[in-house]
C-alpha positions as CSV (number, residue, x, y, z in Angstrom):
1,M,144.3,120.4,81.7
2,T,141.0,120.9,83.3
3,V,138.6,122.8,81.9
4,G,135.4,124.6,83.4
5,L,133.8,128.0,84.5
6,N,136.3,130.8,84.1
7,L,135.6,134.9,83.2
8,S,137.3,134.5,79.8
9,S,136.1,131.5,77.9
10,T,132.4,130.2,79.3
11,S,129.1,131.3,78.2
12,N,128.6,135.2,79.1
13,L,130.4,134.6,82.4
14,A,132.4,137.9,82.0
15,D,128.8,139.7,82.1
16,M,128.5,138.5,85.2
17,S,131.2,140.2,87.0
18,A,130.4,143.5,84.7
19,I,127.4,144.3,86.9
20,V,125.4,143.3,90.4
21,I,123.4,140.4,89.9
22,A,119.8,140.5,92.1
23,S,119.7,136.7,92.3
24,A,120.5,133.5,90.5
25,I,117.9,131.9,88.5
26,A,118.3,128.3,87.9
27,N,117.5,126.2,85.3
28,V,114.1,124.6,86.3
29,E,114.9,120.1,85.9
30,P,111.8,118.4,84.9
31,A,109.9,116.2,87.1
32,G,111.7,113.2,87.5
33,P,109.4,110.5,89.8
34,A,110.5,107.3,88.2
35,A,113.7,106.7,90.2
36,A,111.5,107.5,93.6
37,L,108.7,104.8,92.4
38,V,110.5,101.6,92.1
39,H,111.9,99.4,94.8
40,Q,115.2,100.6,96.4
41,V,117.4,98.5,97.4
42,P,120.5,99.3,99.6
43,I,123.9,98.7,99.1
44,P,125.6,98.6,102.5
45,Q,129.4,99.9,102.5
46,G,131.4,96.8,102.0
47,A,129.3,94.9,99.9
48,K,129.8,94.4,96.3
49,Q,125.9,93.3,95.2
50,V,122.9,92.6,97.1
51,N,120.8,89.7,95.8
52,L,117.0,90.1,95.8
53,P,115.0,86.5,96.0
54,F,111.9,86.1,93.8
55,W,110.1,83.1,95.0
56,G,107.9,81.3,92.6
57,R,104.8,80.0,93.4
58,Q,103.9,76.5,94.2
59,T,100.4,74.5,93.5
60,A,98.1,72.9,96.1
61,T,96.0,70.0,94.8
62,A,93.0,68.3,95.8
63,L,93.5,65.6,97.9
64,T,91.9,62.0,98.7
65,E,91.3,60.3,102.0
66,G,93.7,57.5,102.6
67,I,95.8,58.6,99.4
68,A,99.4,59.9,100.1
69,I,100.2,63.6,98.8
70,P,101.5,63.5,95.6
71,E,105.5,64.2,94.7
72,P,106.5,67.0,96.8
73,Q,106.8,70.4,95.1
74,Q,110.3,71.9,94.2
75,S,110.7,75.8,95.7
76,N,111.9,78.0,92.7
77,V,113.2,80.7,93.4
78,N,114.8,83.6,91.4
79,V,117.6,85.3,92.6
80,V,118.3,89.1,90.9
81,N,121.9,90.0,91.2
82,L,121.8,94.3,92.4
83,T,125.0,96.1,91.3
84,A,125.7,99.6,91.6
85,T,128.6,101.9,89.3
86,E,129.3,105.2,89.7
87,H,127.9,108.4,87.7
88,G,129.1,111.7,88.3
89,I,130.2,115.2,86.9
90,L,133.2,117.9,87.7
91,T,133.6,121.7,87.2
92,F,136.2,123.8,87.8
93,V,135.4,127.8,89.2
94,S,138.0,130.1,88.8
95,D,138.9,131.8,91.9
96,R,138.5,135.1,90.1
97,L,135.0,134.3,88.7
98,Q,134.6,133.7,92.6
99,R,135.7,137.0,93.5
100,Q,133.9,139.1,90.7
101,N,130.3,137.6,91.7
102,N,127.9,138.4,94.5
103,E,126.7,134.9,94.3
104,N,127.8,131.6,95.8
105,V,128.7,130.3,92.5
106,L,130.0,127.1,94.2
107,A,126.6,126.6,95.8
108,Q,124.7,127.1,92.7
109,V,127.3,124.9,90.9
110,G,126.8,122.0,93.6
111,V,122.8,122.3,93.1
112,M,122.9,121.9,89.5
113,Q,125.1,119.3,89.6
114,G,122.8,117.3,92.0
115,N,120.0,118.0,89.5
116,A,122.4,116.5,86.9
117,V,122.9,113.7,88.5
118,G,119.2,113.2,89.8
119,R,118.0,113.3,86.0
120,L,120.5,111.0,84.7
121,R,119.1,108.4,87.3
122,D,115.9,108.7,86.7
123,K,116.7,108.1,82.9
124,D,118.5,105.3,83.8
125,V,115.2,103.7,85.3
126,I,112.9,105.0,82.2
127,D,115.8,103.0,79.7
128,L,114.5,99.9,81.7
129,W,111.0,100.2,80.0
130,G,112.5,99.4,76.6
131,S,112.7,96.1,77.7
132,V,109.1,95.6,79.0
133,G,107.5,92.9,77.2
134,T,103.5,94.2,76.6
135,D,102.6,97.5,75.5
136,I,99.2,99.3,75.0
137,G,98.4,102.3,72.8
138,G,100.0,103.0,69.3
139,A,102.1,105.4,67.6
140,G,100.4,108.4,66.7
141,D,97.1,108.0,68.8
142,N,96.3,109.5,71.7
143,N,96.4,107.6,75.2
144,N,92.7,107.8,76.7
145,L,91.0,105.7,79.8
146,E,90.5,102.9,78.1
147,D,94.1,102.6,78.0
148,I,94.5,103.0,81.4
149,A,92.3,100.8,82.2
150,G,93.7,97.9,80.1
151,A,97.2,98.7,81.6
152,I,95.6,98.5,84.9
153,A,93.5,95.2,84.2
154,F,96.6,93.5,82.7
155,L,98.7,93.8,85.7
156,Q,96.0,92.7,87.6
157,T,95.3,89.4,85.7
158,D,97.2,86.4,86.5
159,N,99.5,86.7,83.4
160,D,102.8,85.1,85.0
161,A,102.9,81.3,85.9
162,N,105.8,81.8,88.5
163,Y,105.0,85.2,90.1
164,G,101.1,85.8,89.4
165,P,99.4,89.1,89.3
166,A,101.2,92.3,90.1
167,P,101.7,92.7,93.9
168,G,100.0,95.9,95.1
169,T,98.7,98.8,93.4
170,P,100.4,100.2,90.2
171,N,101.4,103.5,89.3
172,I,101.7,105.5,85.8
173,V,104.2,107.6,84.8
174,I,103.6,109.7,81.3
175,H,105.0,112.3,79.3
176,P,103.5,115.7,80.4
177,E,101.6,116.0,76.4
178,Q,100.6,112.2,77.1
179,L,98.6,113.2,80.1
180,R,97.1,116.3,78.3
181,R,96.3,114.1,75.7
182,L,94.6,112.0,78.2
183,A,92.4,114.6,80.0
184,Q,91.2,116.1,75.8
185,A,90.4,112.3,75.4
186,S,88.0,113.0,78.7
187,I,86.7,116.2,77.4
188,P,87.5,118.5,74.5
189,L,89.5,121.4,75.4
190,S,88.7,124.6,74.1
191,S,91.8,126.9,73.0
192,G,90.0,129.1,75.3
193,A,90.3,128.7,79.4
194,V,90.5,124.8,80.2
195,G,87.9,123.8,82.8
196,S,85.3,126.4,81.3
197,T,82.5,124.5,81.1
198,L,82.6,121.1,83.1
199,P,80.6,118.4,83.3
200,P,78.9,118.2,86.7
201,G,80.9,115.7,88.8
202,G,82.6,112.5,87.5
203,I,86.3,111.8,86.1
204,S,86.3,114.3,83.5
205,E,86.1,117.1,85.5
206,D,88.5,115.9,88.0
207,I,91.2,115.3,85.4
208,V,90.6,118.9,83.7
209,K,90.4,120.7,86.6
210,S,94.1,119.3,87.9
211,Y,95.3,117.3,85.0
212,W,98.4,119.8,84.9
213,R,99.4,118.4,88.8
214,G,100.7,115.3,87.3
215,N,99.4,113.2,90.4
216,D,95.6,112.4,89.8
217,P,94.2,108.9,90.8
218,I,92.5,107.2,88.1
219,M,90.8,104.1,88.8
220,G,92.7,104.0,92.2
221,C,95.9,104.4,90.5
222,P,97.9,107.4,90.6
223,I,99.3,109.1,87.4
224,Y,102.4,111.2,87.6
225,V,104.0,113.4,84.7
226,D,107.9,112.6,84.1
227,G,109.9,115.5,82.1
228,N,112.5,113.3,81.6
229,I,110.4,110.7,79.3
230,E,112.2,111.4,75.7
231,R,109.8,112.6,73.0
232,N,110.5,110.5,69.4
233,S,112.0,113.5,67.5
234,T,110.4,111.9,64.3
235,T,107.0,110.8,65.0
236,G,106.5,112.8,68.0
237,D,105.5,109.9,70.3
238,A,106.6,109.1,73.9
239,I,106.4,105.9,76.0
240,G,105.2,105.7,79.4
241,C,104.8,103.0,81.8
242,A,102.5,101.4,83.9
243,F,104.2,99.2,86.7
244,V,104.3,98.0,90.9
245,D,107.3,99.1,92.1
246,M,108.4,95.5,92.7
247,A,108.9,95.0,89.0
248,F,112.2,97.1,89.0
249,S,114.8,97.5,91.1
250,L,116.8,100.8,91.9
251,A,120.1,99.6,93.9
252,Q,122.1,102.3,95.9
253,A,125.7,102.3,97.0
254,T,125.5,106.2,98.0
255,E,123.4,108.9,97.5
256,I,123.9,111.8,95.5
257,D,127.1,113.7,97.1
258,S,129.3,116.7,96.4
259,N,132.7,117.5,97.6
260,D,134.9,120.5,96.3
261,D,138.7,120.8,96.2
262,D,141.1,123.7,95.7
263,D,143.2,123.6,92.8
264,I,146.5,126.0,93.8
265,R,147.8,125.6,90.4
266,L,144.9,126.5,88.3
267,R,144.0,129.1,90.9
268,G,140.4,127.8,91.5
269,T,138.0,124.8,93.0
270,E,137.0,121.8,91.6
271,I,133.7,120.8,92.3
272,V,132.3,116.8,91.9
273,T,129.3,115.2,92.3
274,V,128.9,111.4,92.4
275,A,126.2,108.9,93.0
276,E,126.5,105.5,92.9
277,W,123.4,103.0,91.7
278,G,122.2,100.2,89.5
279,E,119.2,99.4,88.2
280,H,117.2,96.2,86.9
281,E,113.9,94.9,85.5
282,N,112.7,92.2,87.8
283,V,109.2,90.8,86.7
284,D,108.4,91.7,83.3
285,K,104.7,90.8,83.5
286,W,104.4,92.9,86.4
287,A,104.9,96.3,84.3
288,V,102.8,97.6,80.7
289,T,104.1,100.5,78.6
290,L,101.6,103.0,77.5
291,T,102.7,104.3,73.6
292,G,101.0,107.6,72.5
293,A,101.4,111.1,71.1
294,A,102.9,113.4,72.9
295,D,103.1,115.9,69.9
296,V,103.1,119.7,71.4
297,M,99.6,121.4,71.6
298,T,99.2,123.8,68.5
């Protein structure tokens, strides 16, 4: 039997029918930029997968006049196979609930379902960070500018013989408390008004005045806050990541799509939101994780 939203059995929805609601207040989804910052690969209709080739390096050598060029080099290519799987959510809304509410319940449920699927997609990308082989920072330590500089330097260094330094400008995605502690490491924050006394100019002033926005460049690299990064419930640490977009791929066969269908027998409407995607780590040395304390400020 399909279960879902009705008047008699679901978390205070009966209270919604007893009074006139001025306007609904939806829960706020945490910022989730990780999925938008990785390489996007569409899977066209009718295709099972998309193959993404990564061409390896070749090596040139010095030549001597009159001497033949050495043996020809092979062109090495690593092909990443990208596939997608379905992800979705179903909610049942009774006709009675719809009739006795001034809110457009179906529309609100559709919005919340879209948020839920988007959150899952972002977390799937974040889960890829667990396979990254290089980590900067440490459990229980506040991340600081030295960590950020170290991550950027690592990505710009020739660490991979096959693919070379990470191409392009890295993005840095960290937990909100990691960013707060990064700002605190730049200049001590008092318990009073943040930024009440600031040094004249410099990176510290910029960070402290606007660190809460979560998109402030340091050393030319944007820093984003992602509220979907989980904090370790035991240690209080969180793991962010510095990476270029090509370090990871997100293959999408369909965008988030919602549909509803009347159920005459159950006297209600079923709302389904589905998206189809798959995620993959492409080049390990084009990403570095940032481990740091993320305890709540007390």
